C-alpha positions in Angstrom: 87.9 94.3 78.7 90.3 97.3 78.7 92.0 98.1 81.5 93.9 100.7 82.6 96.8 100.8 85.2 97.9 103.1 87.9 100.5 103.3 90.2 99.9 105.1 93.8 100.4 105.3 97.6 96.7 107.1 98.6 98.3 108.1 101.6 95.7 109.0 102.1 93.3 109.0 99.3 92.4 112.6 98.4 90.5 114.7 95.9 93.1 114.7 93.4 93.5 111.1 93.4 89.6 110.6 92.7 89.9 113.2 89.6 93.0 111.2 88.5 90.7 107.7 88.3 88.1 109.6 86.8 90.1 111.3 84.0 92.3 108.1 83.4 89.2 106.1 82.9 87.7 108.8 80.5 91.2 109.5 78.4 91.8 105.8 78.1 88.2 104.6 77.2 89.0 101.9 80.0 86.4 99.5 80.9 88.4 99.3 84.2 91.2 100.3 86.3 93.6 98.8 88.5 95.8 100.3 90.6 99.0 98.8 92.3 99.5 100.7 95.5 102.3 100.8 98.1 101.6 98.9 101.4 102.1 99.9 104.8 105.1 101.6 104.0 105.5 104.4 100.9 107.9 105.8 98.7 108.8 108.9 101.0 110.4 106.4 103.5 107.9 106.2 106.0 105.2 104.4 107.2 101.7 105.4 105.6 99.3 107.4 107.8 96.8 104.6 108.0 96.8 100.8 106.9 96.9 99.6 103.5 93.3 97.9 103.8 91.5 101.4 104.5 93.5 103.3 101.8 92.5 100.5 99.0 89.1 100.3 100.2 89.0 104.4 99.9 90.4 104.1 96.4 87.4 101.4 95.4 85.0 104.4 96.5 87.0 106.8 94.9 86.6 105.0 91.3 89.2 102.2 91.3 88.0 98.8 90.5 91.1 96.7 91.5 93.7 97.6 94.0 96.6 95.3 94.5 99.7 95.8 96.4 103.4 96.7 95.4 105.3 94.2 97.6 108.1 95.3 100.1 110.9 96.5 99.5 109.8 98.2 96.5 107.2 100.4 97.9 109.8 102.2 100.1 112.9 102.6 97.9 114.2 105.0 95.3 111.9 105.9 91.9 113.7 103.5 89.8 113.1 100.6 92.0 109.6 101.8 92.9 108.4 101.9 89.3 110.2 98.6 88.3 108.6 96.9 91.2 104.9 98.5 90.3 105.4 98.1 86.2 106.5 94.1 87.3 102.8 93.7 89.2 100.7 95.4 86.7 102.4 93.1 83.8 100.5 90.2 85.4 97.4 91.6 84.6 95.5 92.2 81.5 96.4 96.1 81.3 96.7 97.9 77.8 97.5 101.5 79.4 99.3 103.4 81.9 97.9 106.5 83.5 99.9 109.0 85.6 99.4 112.3 87.5 102.4 114.6 86.3 103.0 118.1 85.6 103.9 117.7 82.2 101.5 115.7 79.6 103.6 116.1 76.8 104.4 112.1 76.2 106.9 112.8 73.3 109.1 114.9 76.0 109.0 112.5 78.6 109.5 109.8 76.4 112.8 111.4 75.0 114.1 112.0 78.6 113.3 108.3 79.4 115.5 107.3 76.2 118.5 109.6 77.3 118.4 108.2 80.8 118.5 104.6 79.4 121.5 105.4 77.5 124.4 103.7 79.6 126.5 107.1 79.3 124.0 109.2 80.9 124.8 107.9 84.5 128.7 108.6 84.1 127.5 112.2 82.8 125.7 112.3 86.2 128.7 111.3 88.1 130.8 113.9 86.6 128.8 117.0 87.0 128.3 115.5 91.0 131.8 115.5 91.1 131.8 119.1 90.4 130.0 119.6 94.1 126.7 119.7 92.6 123.5 118.2 94.1 121.7 115.3 92.1 119.0 117.5 90.9 121.2 120.0 89.7 123.3 117.8 87.9 120.4 115.6 86.2 119.3 119.2 85.1 122.5 120.0 83.5 123.0 117.0 81.9 119.1 116.9 80.1 119.8 120.5 79.5 122.7 120.0 77.5 121.3 117.2 75.1 117.4 117.8 74.9 117.2 121.7 76.1 116.1 123.8 78.7 112.4 122.9 78.6 113.2 119.0 78.8 115.4 119.9 81.7 112.8 121.5 83.7 110.2 118.6 83.2 112.5 116.0 84.5 112.9 117.5 87.8 109.3 117.9 88.7 108.4 115.2 91.4 105.8 113.6 89.3 107.4 113.8 86.0 110.6 112.1 87.7 108.4 109.2 88.6 106.4 109.3 85.2 109.7 108.8 83.1 110.8 105.9 85.3 107.3 104.2 84.6 108.1 105.0 81.1 111.7 103.6 81.4 110.2 100.4 83.0 107.8 99.9 79.9 110.8 100.3 77.7 112.8 97.9 79.3 110.1 95.3 79.6 109.0 95.8 75.9 105.2 96.9 76.7 103.1 97.9 74.3 101.3 100.3 76.6 99.3 103.5 75.6 100.3 106.3 78.2 97.7 108.5 79.7 99.3 111.2 81.4 96.9 113.3 83.7 97.5 116.8 84.4 98.3 117.4 88.1 96.2 120.5 89.5 96.1 122.6 92.4 99.0 122.6 95.0 102.6 121.7 94.2 103.7 118.2 95.5 105.5 119.6 98.5 103.5 122.7 99.1 102.1 122.1 102.8 99.7 125.0 102.8 95.9 123.8 103.4 93.5 126.7 101.8 92.1 124.8 98.3 90.3 121.8 97.1 93.2 120.2 95.8 95.9 120.4 98.5 99.1 118.1 98.1 99.2 115.1 100.0 101.8 116.7 102.3 99.6 119.4 103.4 96.7 117.0 103.7 99.1 114.7 106.2 100.0 117.7 108.2 96.4 118.9 108.7 95.3 115.5 109.7 98.1 115.0 112.3 97.7 118.4 113.7 93.8 118.9 113.6 92.0 115.4 112.6 90.3 114.4 109.3 86.5 115.8 110.1 86.5 119.2 108.0 89.3 118.4 105.4 87.4 119.2 102.3 90.1 118.0 100.0 89.6 114.3 101.4 86.4 112.4 100.1 83.9 111.5 102.5 84.7 107.3 102.4 88.4 108.7 102.6 87.7 110.6 105.7 85.5 107.5 107.2 88.7 105.5 107.0 90.8 108.0 108.5 88.5 108.6 111.4 88.1 104.7 111.9 91.9 103.9 112.2 92.3 106.8 114.6 89.0 105.1 116.7 90.8 102.1 116.7 94.4 103.1 117.4 94.2 106.4 119.1 96.6 107.8 116.6 97.5 108.3 113.1 101.0 106.8 111.9 104.1 108.4 111.0 107.8 107.7 111.0 107.8 110.1 114.1 106.5 107.5 116.2 109.3 105.1 115.5 112.4 107.3 116.8 113.2 105.4 119.9 112.7 102.2 118.2 115.2 103.9 115.3 117.8 105.0 118.1 117.7 101.0 119.4 118.4 99.8 116.0 121.1 101.9 115.1 122.6 101.3 118.6 122.2 97.7 118.2 124.0 97.2 114.6 126.5 99.9 115.6 128.8 101.8 113.0 130.0 98.5 111.2 126.9 96.7 110.7 125.2 99.9 109.7 127.1 99.5 106.5 125.2 96.8 105.4 122.2 98.4 105.2 120.7 99.6 101.9 121.9 102.8 101.0 124.0 103.5 104.1 127.4 104.6 103.0 130.8 104.5 104.5 131.1 107.7 106.5 127.6 108.4 106.9 127.5 105.3 109.3 129.2 107.1 111.8 127.4 110.2 111.5 124.0 108.3 112.1 125.3 106.2 114.9 127.0 109.5 116.8 123.8 111.6 116.6 121.7 109.3 118.3 119.9 110.7 121.3 120.8 114.2 120.2 117.6 115.1 118.9 114.1 114.7 120.1 112.3 114.3 117.0 112.6 112.6 113.5 112.9 115.5 111.6 115.6 117.3 113.2 117.4 113.9 113.6 117.0 113.6 109.4 118.1 117.5 109.0 121.4 117.0 111.0 122.5 114.4 108.2 121.6 116.3 105.5 124.0 117.3 102.7 124.3 117.9 99.0 124.9 114.5 98.9 122.1 113.4 100.6 118.4 114.6 100.1 115.7 114.9 103.2 113.9 111.9 101.1 116.7 109.7 100.5 117.9 109.9 104.4 114.4 109.0 105.2 114.4 106.0 103.1 117.7 105.1 104.8 116.5 105.3 108.2 113.4 103.6 107.5 115.8 100.5 105.9 117.5 100.7 109.2 114.4 100.3 111.1 113.3 97.5 108.7 116.4 96.1 108.7 116.8 96.0 104.9 120.2 95.2 104.0 122.1 95.5 100.6 121.8 91.7 100.2 118.1 91.8 100.6 117.6 94.5 97.6 120.3 92.3 95.1 118.3 89.2 96.1 114.9 91.2 95.4 115.9 92.8 92.2 117.2 89.3 90.8 114.1 87.4 91.5 111.0 90.0 91.5 110.5 89.3 88.1 109.6 85.5 88.9 106.7 85.6 91.2 103.9 84.7 89.1 101.0 85.9 91.9 99.4 89.3 92.9 98.2 90.1 96.5 94.8 91.9 96.0 93.6 94.5 98.9 90.6 95.5 97.7 88.1 95.4 94.7 84.5 95.9 93.0 82.1 93.8 90.9 84.5 95.1 87.8 87.5 94.0 89.5 86.3 90.6 90.1 86.1 90.4 86.2 89.6 91.8 85.8 90.7 89.0 88.2 89.1 86.3 86.4 90.9 87.4 83.4 93.9 87.6 84.9 93.9 84.1 86.6 93.1 83.1 82.9 96.1 85.0 81.7 98.1 82.6 84.3 98.5 85.0 87.3 98.3 83.4 90.5 95.8 85.4 93.0 95.8 86.2 96.7 93.1 87.3 98.5 93.8 85.7 101.9 96.6 83.8 103.5 95.4 80.5 102.5 95.8 81.0 98.9 99.2 80.6 99.0 98.8 77.1 100.0 95.8 76.5 97.7 98.4 77.6 94.9 101.0 75.3 96.2 103.0 78.2 97.3 104.8 77.9 101.1 104.2 81.4 102.1 106.9 80.4 104.9 109.5 80.2 102.3 109.0 83.6 100.6 111.3 86.3 101.6 108.9 89.1 100.0 106.1 87.6 102.3 108.5 87.3 105.1 109.6 90.8 104.8 106.3 92.3 104.2 105.0 90.4 107.2 107.7 91.4 109.6 107.1 95.0 108.4 103.6 94.7 109.2 104.3 93.8 112.5 106.7 96.8 113.1 104.1 98.9 111.6 101.4 98.1 114.2 104.1 98.7 117.1 102.7 102.4 117.9 99.1 101.3 117.5 96.5 100.5 120.2 94.9 97.7 119.1 97.9 95.7 117.3 97.8 91.9 116.3 100.6 90.1 115.5 101.1 88.6 112.0 98.2 90.6 110.3 99.4 89.2 107.1 98.4 85.9 108.1 95.0 87.1 109.3 93.2 89.9 106.9 91.8 89.3 103.5 90.8 91.2 100.4 88.1 93.7 100.5 85.1 93.2 98.3 83.5 96.5 97.9 79.8 95.9 96.8 79.0 99.6 95.3 
C-alpha cells in the first residue's frame, strides 16, 4: 500500500479539511491516508472545541482512513515541537509521503527555507534582530530576506507555511525519503474570523459555533455537524480556554511567582506579571492581552497559560524531548477498513498498536509507569472539568472507533 501522512487538529473538522484529504490522496496516488491529530488540546494553546474521538470520527467520514493521536505535550507546544512530535508518530507507520495545506506550493522554496533554518547560525541571526527590539516575525522576515530574497521571506511568515517548513525540517533531520505533497490553501486566511463563505477559517468556524451553534454552518460537513451537536447535547457547552479562567487563577495562586518559573516558557519577569494580574480580568482574552508584548505573542501566551493549567514544567519538556523517539507504540483514535489494513502493515513493521487501555498490558507495557500516558490522562481529566457528563479517567475507558462506511 502507498500511504500518505497528514498532520492535523480538526478543531473542528471542516470543508477545507475534507478538500485537503481528497487532494492529498489524488496528488500522491495514495491507497490510504493516515492522520496524526492533536488530542484534547491543540497547538493554539487551548482545549479542542469537542473531544478527540468525535473529531477523529468526523475525519474518517471526511476521507481519512486512520487517525492516530499526537500525544501530549507536543500537541499544544510551539510549531517546532508540534512538527517533531507529529513526524515521529508518522514514522512508526508505512508512510511514504507527507501532505500539508499551505499558502505556497513551491516545495523547492519551502525546502530552501528549511535548510537555512537548520543552519546553526540561523538562530544567532534571529537573536541579533530581536535585540534591535523587533518582534520575532519581523526578525524572521529580515533574516530570510537577506539570504533568500523577499519571496522566501514573505512565504516564511504565513501560518500554514510555518508549519510546513517545520515538517520539512523534521523530515530532513530524520533522514526520511518521503515525497512532499502540498495542497494550496483556499478560502479565508488562517486568522480571518468573518463567516461568509464555504471555506471559512477554523477561527471563524469556532467563533460561529460558540456564538450560534453548529446547525446551519455550511463550511462544516454533515457528520462533523452531527458530532458537534452530539457533544453539545452531552455536555451543554463547547469547550474553550475561557471555561478555565477561575481554575487558571487558582493554579497561578497555588504556584506563586517563584514556582511559575518552573513552568515551560514562563520567563523571569513575566512570572510576576502573570501573578499580579490575577483577578483583574473577567475573560481569558483580556487577561492574555494584559500580558502581550513584542516579545510575547498572543499564541505563545495562550500556550504558556495552558502549560500552567496542566502543570507542564521545563523538566517535563526536557524529559519528553529526550525520550519521545523511543516510544514504539501509536494510539489509535478512529479507523475504517482501509485503516485496518494500514494497522496490520504497521504491526508487521514492529509498531505496537494501542486501540484500548488493555492493549498496553497485552504488549507488556505498564501504562501506570508511562509519563506520557500519565500526562495525557491528567490532561483529559482537566479537559472534562467544565463539561456536564464528565467521567474520571476516560483514557482508561474509551476505545478506538471503527467507522464502517
